[in-house]
LUMLUM-898128 format. One record per residue (C-alpha): z negated, y, x; residue in three letters. Coordinates in steps of 0.2 Angstrom, whole numbers, padded with zeros to 4 digits, always signed. Layout:
N
ZYXALA
...
! end
This chain:
271
+0001-0001-0002MET
+0004+0018+0005ASN
-0009+0030+0004VAL
-0002+0048+0005VAL
-0010+0063+0003GLU
+0002+0077+0005THR
+0017+0083-0003ARG
+0026+0080+0012GLU
+0019+0061+0013ARG
+0023+0058-0005LEU
+0042+0063-0005ALA
+0044+0050+0010ALA
+0038+0038+0003ALA
+0045+0043-0014ARG
+0063+0043-0005ALA
+0062+0027-0001VAL
+0054+0018-0016ALA
+0067+0005-0023ARG
+0073+0002-0039GLY
+0064+0008-0056ARG
+0049+0019-0051VAL
+0032+0018-0064ALA
+0018+0030-0063VAL
+0001+0026-0067VAL
-0008+0044-0066MET
-0028+0044-0065THR
-0043+0053-0064MET
-0050+0039-0051GLY
-0067+0031-0056ALA
-0054+0017-0061LEU
-0061+0002-0072HIS
-0051-0013-0079ASP
-0044-0001-0092GLY
-0033+0007-0076HIS
-0030-0012-0070VAL
-0021-0016-0085GLU
-0009-0001-0085LEU
-0005-0006-0066LEU
-0003-0023-0070ARG
+0008-0019-0084THR
+0018-0004-0073ALA
+0018-0019-0058ARG
+0026-0031-0072GLY
+0040-0020-0076GLU
+0045-0010-0062ALA
+0051-0011-0045ASP
+0041+0002-0036THR
+0023+0009-0043VAL
+0014+0024-0037LEU
-0003+0027-0042LEU
-0010+0046-0043THR
-0029+0049-0041ILE
-0033+0067-0044PHE
-0050+0075-0054VAL
-0041+0090-0063ASN
-0051+0106-0063PRO
-0039+0112-0075LEU
-0045+0101-0090GLN
-0062+0104-0089PHE
-0071+0119-0098ALA
-0086+0128-0091PRO
-0102+0117-0092GLY
-0092+0102-0093GLU
-0091+0088-0080ASP
-0083+0091-0068PHE
-0095+0092-0054GLU
-0102+0076-0058ARG
-0087+0068-0065TYR
-0087+0048-0054PRO
-0076+0049-0040ARG
-0076+0032-0031THR
-0060+0033-0020MET
-0063+0018-0008ALA
-0066+0006-0023ASN
-0053+0014-0031ASP
-0041+0009-0018LEU
-0047-0008-0017GLU
-0042-0011-0035LEU
-0024-0002-0032ALA
-0021-0014-0019ARG
-0026-0030-0029ALA
-0016-0024-0044ALA
+0000-0023-0033GLY
+0002-0004-0031VAL
+0014+0002-0018ASP
+0011+0021-0017ILE
-0005+0029-0021ALA
-0004+0048-0021PHE
-0022+0056-0018THR
-0021+0075-0017PRO
-0033+0088-0016THR
-0036+0104-0025ARG
-0027+0113-0013ASP
-0013+0101-0012VAL
-0010+0098-0030MET
-0014+0119-0031TYR
-0008+0129-0015PRO
-0008+0146-0023GLN
-0025+0143-0033GLY
-0027+0141-0053ALA
-0007+0141-0059PRO
-0004+0157-0067ALA
+0009+0149-0078VAL
+0003+0133-0089ARG
+0009+0121-0100VAL
+0006+0127-0119ASP
+0002+0112-0132PRO
+0006+0122-0146GLY
-0004+0120-0161PRO
-0007+0102-0160ALA
-0017+0105-0145GLY
-0028+0114-0155GLU
-0035+0101-0164GLU
-0046+0085-0162LEU
-0049+0085-0143GLU
-0041+0102-0142GLY
-0052+0109-0155ALA
-0069+0103-0147SER
-0062+0107-0129ARG
-0052+0123-0129PRO
-0038+0122-0116GLY
-0041+0104-0113PHE
-0022+0099-0116PHE
-0017+0114-0106HIS
-0024+0109-0091GLY
-0019+0091-0096VAL
-0001+0094-0097LEU
-0001+0105-0084THR
-0005+0093-0071VAL
+0004+0081-0079VAL
+0022+0089-0077ASN
+0016+0094-0059LYS
+0013+0075-0055LEU
+0030+0072-0064PHE
+0039+0083-0054GLN
+0032+0076-0037LEU
+0031+0060-0041THR
+0051+0057-0051ARG
+0047+0042-0061PRO
+0058+0033-0071ASP
+0043+0026-0084VAL
+0025+0032-0085ALA
+0011+0021-0091TYR
-0005+0030-0101PHE
-0019+0022-0110GLY
-0019+0022-0128GLU
-0039+0025-0128LYS
-0033+0043-0125ASP
-0023+0042-0141TYR
-0018+0062-0144GLN
-0017+0064-0123GLN
-0002+0051-0126LEU
+0006+0059-0139GLY
+0005+0077-0131MET
+0012+0068-0116ILE
+0026+0062-0127ARG
+0029+0077-0135ALA
+0032+0087-0118MET
+0041+0075-0112VAL
+0054+0075-0127ARG
+0054+0095-0129ASP
+0055+0096-0111PHE
+0069+0085-0109ASP
+0062+0075-0094LEU
+0071+0060-0090PRO
+0055+0049-0091ILE
+0051+0035-0102GLU
+0032+0036-0108VAL
+0023+0020-0112ARG
+0008+0017-0121GLY
-0004+0003-0116VAL
-0018-0003-0129PRO
-0036+0001-0125THR
-0046-0011-0115VAL
-0062-0016-0122ARG
-0078-0024-0117GLU
-0082-0040-0125PRO
-0097-0030-0136ASP
-0080-0019-0141GLY
-0086-0003-0133LEU
-0070+0005-0125ALA
-0067+0007-0107LEU
-0070+0024-0100SER
-0074+0030-0082SER
-0089+0040-0092ARG
-0097+0026-0098ASN
-0107+0024-0082ARG
-0117+0039-0087TYR
-0125+0029-0102LEU
-0142+0022-0101ALA
-0145+0005-0105PRO
-0152+0014-0124ALA
-0136+0024-0127GLU
-0125+0007-0120ARG
-0130-0001-0134ARG
-0129+0016-0145ALA
-0111+0019-0140ALA
-0107+0002-0150LEU
-0107+0013-0165VAL
-0089+0023-0161LEU
-0079+0005-0162SER
-0090-0003-0177ARG
-0089+0012-0186ALA
-0070+0011-0182LEU
-0068-0008-0188ARG
-0078-0003-0203ALA
-0067+0009-0209ALA
-0051-0001-0205ALA
-0056-0015-0217ASN
-0062-0003-0232ALA
-0057-0008-0247GLN
-0058+0013-0253ALA
-0062+0028-0241ASP
-0061+0023-0222PRO
-0065+0039-0218VAL
-0080+0041-0228ALA
-0084+0022-0223THR
-0083+0027-0204GLY
-0096+0042-0207ILE
-0108+0032-0215ALA
-0108+0018-0201GLU
-0111+0034-0190PHE
-0127+0037-0200ALA
-0135+0022-0195THR
-0138+0028-0175GLU
-0146+0043-0179PRO
-0146+0047-0158GLU
-0127+0049-0159VAL
-0120+0064-0163LYS
-0103+0064-0172LEU
-0089+0077-0168ASP
-0077+0069-0178TYR
-0068+0054-0189PHE
-0051+0056-0195VAL
-0037+0047-0200LEU
-0020+0052-0197THR
-0001+0045-0197ASP
+0005+0036-0180PRO
+0011+0054-0175MET
-0005+0063-0178LEU
+0002+0071-0195GLY
-0007+0069-0212PRO
-0013+0053-0216ALA
+0000+0042-0227PRO
-0005+0035-0243ALA
+0001+0017-0237HIS
+0007+0009-0221GLY
+0004+0012-0203PRO
-0009+0026-0198ALA
-0023+0028-0184ARG
-0040+0032-0184LEU
-0049+0042-0172LEU
-0067+0047-0168THR
-0077+0056-0154ALA
-0097+0056-0153ALA
-0108+0062-0142TRP
-0120+0048-0133VAL
-0134+0057-0129GLY
-0126+0070-0114GLY
-0110+0059-0114THR
-0096+0062-0125ARG
-0087+0046-0129LEU
-0069+0044-0138ILE
-0060+0029-0147ASP
-0048+0024-0160ASN
-0039+0010-0169ILE
-0023+0008-0176GLU
-0024+0002-0195VAL
-0014-0003-0209GLN
-0016+0005-0226LEU
-0012-0006-0241PRO
! end
């Protein structure tokens, strides 16, 4: 595996990359969900490129940028085992050599809903860094996890609206055996909080199986965990538009478990 930290070394590695090039973008602290992205890419592409960069633009003041887990040595070992060919691990100065960018990607009205409403400016930061990494890595295909479902949708919209010649592939959420969606932030949870966090997946399953109002069912499930503060629990169509009367739909939720904010979602078929 070729580990590169600068734009020049990345360009040199990319210039000799063979065949169909896939990119998996991460902020590090890799877990089995990231590994599944890499395995999927490895099975479908000739060259797999991993990026590891904790992007300051997507953290609002007071969020967890400084304490976000950074486990580079372990990340690179997992990447090697998953068959990564190139790992791009830039510093902030490499990604933003002129400092914070004066021009950023505007996510539009959809970027101000759900995660965008709870974390103002979040999607401006996400789409800006993803667009920059697309330009630097020049992939044919990019893999993103469905756990961050709204983010996946926003990236697909950016690729479509900017006419970027990149295929964006979603990979299903990887869960612990008890149902908790894998997240780098799970390591913040104390044992009692870890148990309480199961209410996210439990509420989604209950709502998906509800005979009547799925949203009311999911919210009622959250009421059984008083230590968990619900942010939102919504039903949308698969493209994050208004909920359909029947057919494919998506349930999405976010909640605070102690000082840790977690998100989750599942696909649902409305009768």
